[in-house]
C-alpha positions as CSV (number, residue, x, y, z in Angstrom):
1,X,17.3,-11.2,32.2
2,X,18.2,-8.0,33.9
3,X,21.7,-8.1,32.4
4,X,20.3,-8.8,28.9
5,X,18.0,-5.8,29.2
6,X,21.0,-3.6,30.2
7,X,23.0,-4.8,27.2
8,X,20.1,-4.1,24.9
9,X,19.3,-0.7,26.5
10,X,15.7,-1.9,27.4
11,X,13.7,-1.6,30.5
12,X,12.4,-4.9,31.9
13,X,8.9,-3.6,31.8
14,X,9.4,-2.7,28.1
15,X,10.7,-6.3,27.4
16,X,7.6,-7.8,28.8
17,X,5.2,-5.3,27.3
18,X,2.7,-6.6,24.8
19,X,0.8,-4.0,22.6
20,X,-2.8,-3.7,23.6
21,X,-5.1,-5.2,21.0
22,X,-8.0,-3.1,19.6
23,X,-11.3,-4.0,21.1
24,X,-13.8,-6.1,19.2
25,X,-16.0,-3.0,18.7
26,X,-13.1,-1.0,17.2
27,X,-12.1,-3.9,14.9
28,X,-15.7,-4.1,13.6
29,X,-15.8,-0.3,13.1
30,X,-12.5,-0.6,11.1
31,X,-14.1,-3.3,8.9
32,X,-17.0,-0.9,8.2
33,X,-14.7,2.0,7.6
34,X,-12.5,0.0,5.2
35,X,-15.4,-1.0,3.1
36,X,-16.9,2.5,3.0
37,X,-13.5,4.0,2.1
38,X,-13.2,1.6,-0.8
39,X,-16.6,2.8,-2.0
40,X,-16.1,6.5,-1.2
41,X,-12.4,7.4,-0.8
42,X,-13.3,11.1,-0.8
43,X,-15.1,10.9,2.6
44,X,-13.2,12.7,5.3
45,X,-13.4,12.1,9.0
46,X,-16.6,14.0,9.6
47,X,-18.4,12.3,6.7
48,X,-17.2,8.9,7.9
49,X,-18.5,9.8,11.4
50,X,-21.9,10.8,10.0
51,X,-22.1,7.7,7.9
52,X,-21.4,5.4,10.9
53,X,-24.1,7.2,12.8
54,X,-26.6,6.5,10.0
55,X,-25.7,2.9,10.4
56,X,-26.6,3.0,14.1
57,X,-23.1,3.5,15.6
58,X,-22.8,6.4,18.1
59,X,-19.2,7.4,17.6
60,X,-17.5,10.8,17.7
61,X,-15.0,12.1,15.1
62,X,-12.0,11.7,17.4
63,X,-12.5,8.0,17.5
64,X,-13.0,7.7,13.8
65,X,-9.9,9.9,13.2
66,X,-7.8,7.5,15.3
67,X,-9.1,4.4,13.6
68,X,-8.6,5.9,10.1
69,X,-5.1,6.9,11.0
70,X,-4.3,3.4,12.4
71,X,-5.6,2.0,9.1
72,X,-3.5,4.4,7.1
73,X,-6.5,5.8,5.3
74,X,-6.8,9.4,4.2
75,X,-9.5,11.1,2.2
76,X,-8.7,12.0,-1.4
77,X,-8.8,15.8,-1.9
78,X,-6.3,18.6,-2.5
79,X,-4.9,19.9,0.7
80,X,-3.3,23.3,1.2
81,X,0.5,23.3,0.9
82,X,1.9,24.1,4.4
83,X,5.4,25.1,5.3
84,X,7.7,22.1,5.7
85,X,9.4,21.7,9.1
86,X,13.2,21.3,9.3
87,X,14.2,17.7,9.6
88,X,11.3,16.1,7.7
89,X,12.2,13.5,5.1
90,X,12.8,14.8,1.6
91,X,9.6,14.8,-0.6
92,X,10.1,14.5,-4.4
93,X,8.0,16.2,-7.0
94,X,5.3,14.3,-9.0
95,X,6.8,13.5,-12.4
96,X,4.0,11.7,-14.2
97,X,1.6,14.6,-15.0
98,X,1.2,14.5,-18.8
99,X,3.6,11.5,-19.2
100,X,2.5,9.0,-21.8
101,X,3.3,5.5,-20.4
102,X,3.8,3.2,-23.3
103,X,6.4,0.6,-22.2
104,X,7.0,-1.8,-19.3
105,X,9.4,-0.8,-16.6
106,X,8.9,2.8,-17.6
107,X,6.9,3.6,-14.4
108,X,6.5,1.5,-11.3
109,X,4.3,2.6,-8.4
110,X,3.5,1.4,-4.9
111,X,1.1,1.9,-2.0
112,X,0.0,0.3,1.2
113,X,-3.5,-0.8,2.2
114,X,-5.2,-2.2,5.3
115,X,-6.2,-5.9,5.2
116,X,-8.7,-7.1,7.8
117,X,-8.5,-10.4,9.6
118,X,-11.2,-12.1,11.6
119,X,-9.6,-10.8,14.9
120,X,-7.1,-8.2,13.8
121,X,-5.5,-6.6,10.8
122,X,-2.3,-6.4,8.7
123,X,-0.9,-4.1,6.1
124,X,-0.3,-5.0,2.5
125,X,2.2,-3.3,0.1
126,X,2.4,-4.0,-3.6
127,X,4.6,-2.7,-6.5
128,X,2.9,-2.4,-9.8
129,X,4.1,-1.8,-13.4
130,X,1.9,1.0,-14.8
131,X,1.9,-0.1,-18.5
132,X,1.0,-3.8,-18.0
133,X,-0.7,-3.6,-14.5
134,X,1.6,-6.5,-13.5
135,X,2.2,-6.9,-9.8
136,X,6.0,-7.2,-9.5
137,X,6.1,-7.9,-5.7
138,X,4.1,-7.7,-2.6
139,X,4.6,-8.1,1.2
140,X,2.5,-8.0,4.3
141,X,3.3,-6.6,7.8
142,X,1.7,-6.3,11.2
143,X,3.1,-2.7,11.5
144,X,3.5,0.3,9.3
145,X,7.3,0.4,9.5
146,X,9.4,0.7,6.3
147,X,11.0,-2.8,6.4
148,X,8.3,-4.7,4.5
149,X,8.2,-2.0,1.8
150,X,12.0,-2.2,1.3
151,X,11.7,-6.0,1.2
152,X,9.1,-5.7,-1.6
153,X,11.2,-3.2,-3.5
154,X,14.3,-5.4,-3.3
155,X,12.3,-8.4,-4.6
156,X,11.0,-6.4,-7.5
157,X,14.5,-5.0,-8.4
158,X,16.0,-8.5,-8.6
159,X,14.8,-9.0,-12.2
160,X,14.2,-5.4,-13.6
161,X,14.1,-1.7,-12.6
162,X,11.9,1.2,-13.7
163,X,12.9,4.5,-15.1
164,X,10.5,6.3,-12.6
165,X,9.2,5.0,-9.3
166,X,6.1,6.6,-7.9
167,X,4.7,6.5,-4.4
168,X,2.8,8.7,-2.0
169,X,4.4,10.8,0.7
170,X,4.1,8.2,3.4
171,X,7.0,7.9,5.9
172,X,7.7,4.4,4.6
173,X,8.5,5.8,1.1
174,X,10.2,9.1,2.1
175,X,12.6,7.3,4.5
176,X,16.3,7.5,3.5
177,X,16.5,3.7,3.6
178,X,13.9,3.5,0.9
179,X,14.8,6.4,-1.3
180,X,18.6,5.6,-1.2
181,X,17.9,2.2,-2.9
182,X,16.2,4.0,-5.8
183,X,18.8,6.7,-6.0
184,X,21.7,4.2,-6.0
185,X,20.3,2.7,-9.2
186,X,19.7,6.0,-11.0
187,X,15.9,5.6,-10.7
188,X,13.9,8.9,-10.8
189,X,11.7,9.3,-7.7
190,X,8.2,10.6,-8.1
191,X,5.7,11.3,-5.3
192,X,1.9,12.0,-5.3
193,X,0.7,15.5,-4.3
194,X,-0.4,15.5,-0.6
195,X,-3.9,14.0,-0.3
196,X,-4.0,13.2,-4.1
197,X,-4.4,9.4,-4.2
198,X,-5.6,9.6,-7.8
199,X,-2.0,10.6,-8.8
200,X,-1.4,6.8,-8.1
201,X,-4.7,5.7,-9.7
202,X,-3.6,2.3,-11.0
203,X,-2.6,1.1,-7.5
204,X,-5.9,2.5,-6.1
205,X,-7.8,0.5,-8.7
206,X,-5.7,-2.6,-7.8
207,X,-6.8,-2.2,-4.1
208,X,-10.4,-2.0,-5.1
209,X,-10.0,-5.2,-7.2
210,X,-8.2,-7.1,-4.5
211,X,-10.7,-6.2,-1.8
212,X,-13.9,-6.8,-3.8
213,X,-12.7,-10.0,-5.5
214,X,-10.7,-11.5,-2.5
215,X,-10.6,-9.9,0.8
216,X,-14.3,-9.1,1.4
217,X,-15.2,-12.6,0.3
218,X,-13.2,-14.3,3.1
219,X,-12.5,-13.8,6.8
220,X,-8.9,-14.6,7.2
221,X,-8.4,-16.2,10.6
222,X,-4.7,-15.5,10.9
223,X,-1.8,-14.1,9.1
224,X,-0.5,-17.3,7.4
225,X,-4.0,-17.8,5.9
226,X,-4.0,-14.2,4.6
227,X,-0.6,-14.6,3.1
228,X,-1.6,-17.9,1.4
229,X,-4.9,-16.5,0.0
230,X,-3.4,-13.2,-1.1
231,X,-0.5,-15.1,-2.8
232,X,-3.1,-17.2,-4.7
233,X,-5.0,-14.2,-5.7
234,X,-2.0,-12.3,-7.0
235,X,-1.1,-15.4,-9.1
236,X,-4.6,-15.3,-10.5
237,X,-4.5,-11.5,-11.0
238,X,-1.2,-11.6,-12.9
239,X,-1.6,-14.8,-14.9
240,X,-5.4,-15.4,-15.4
241,X,-7.5,-12.4,-14.8
242,X,-8.3,-10.6,-18.2
243,X,-8.2,-6.8,-18.1
244,X,-10.4,-4.8,-20.4
245,X,-7.8,-2.0,-20.5
246,X,-5.3,-4.5,-21.8
247,X,-7.5,-5.7,-24.7
248,X,-8.6,-8.6,-22.5
249,X,-5.1,-9.9,-22.0
250,X,-3.5,-10.8,-18.6
251,X,-0.9,-8.5,-17.0
252,X,1.7,-11.2,-17.1
253,X,1.2,-11.8,-20.8
254,X,1.5,-8.1,-21.6
255,X,4.5,-7.6,-19.3
256,X,6.4,-10.5,-20.9
257,X,5.5,-9.6,-24.4
258,X,6.5,-6.0,-24.1
259,X,9.6,-6.8,-22.1
260,X,10.7,-9.3,-24.8
261,X,10.1,-6.7,-27.5
262,X,12.1,-4.1,-25.6
263,X,15.0,-6.2,-24.2
264,X,15.1,-9.2,-26.6
265,X,14.6,-11.6,-23.7
266,X,11.8,-13.1,-21.6
267,X,11.7,-11.8,-18.0
268,X,11.6,-14.4,-15.2
C-alpha cells in the first residue's frame, strides 16, 4: 500500500481520508434554504439568515454563507464589475440580449442545481433547448467538478448541436475542458452576467418545475433512487407535460416537429 501511494503521489493519510459529512442540523438547514431560494432567489445571505431566524433557527450569516456556497446558490442581483485577476478562466459575453429565438438548436443553455437526499445531497445539471424547452441531456454528481457537466454536453452533442450555447460563469462552464468542446464545433459561447440568473431564465424555470413537481414531493433515500426518479420525471417532462408557452404541446413534440421542418428528418 505504501508503494502504491508513492506511485500515485498520495500520502497514506490522504488515501484513507473520507470527507466529513455535513451534520444532520446542516442538512436540514440546507433543505430549508433550498426551498426558500426556489421561492425567493433574490434573497442574499443576510436575508436568508434573517428568514431562518424567523423560523426559530439561531444561525449566523457565516454559517448560512458556507451552506449556500456548498449548495451552489447565489442571490440574483446585478453585482459590480470588478477587475479580473490574471489566470482566471476566460469569460465570454452574453449573446442573447435582444435575440429572437425561433428555431430549435438555435440556443441551448445549461445550469446546475442542488438536489436534496434524505441523508445528503447531489448536484444536477441539465441542457435545455430554448425554443422547445426540450431537455436534451442531464447528469448528477456528488461533487461540483466539471466532469458530469462535460458528460451531459457530450451526450447532447451526439444527435445535434446549437448555434449558441449559454451558461453562467461557474467554474464548470468556464473550464478549458468544457469550452474547448464547444469551440471545436464552431459553437458560439454565451455567458450570463455575473449574478444575473435571469439571463438564463428558461433553465431557472425548469429547476422550479422539477423541484415543485418532483423533488419536494419525495425524500430520495440514496443516489440510485434519485437518478431513477429524476429519469422518470424528465421523460414525463419531455414527452407528456403540456406547456402553456408551447400552446399546450409537449417539449418533445415541438422539438421533433421543428427539427423535422428545419432539417427534413426526425431527430432521435
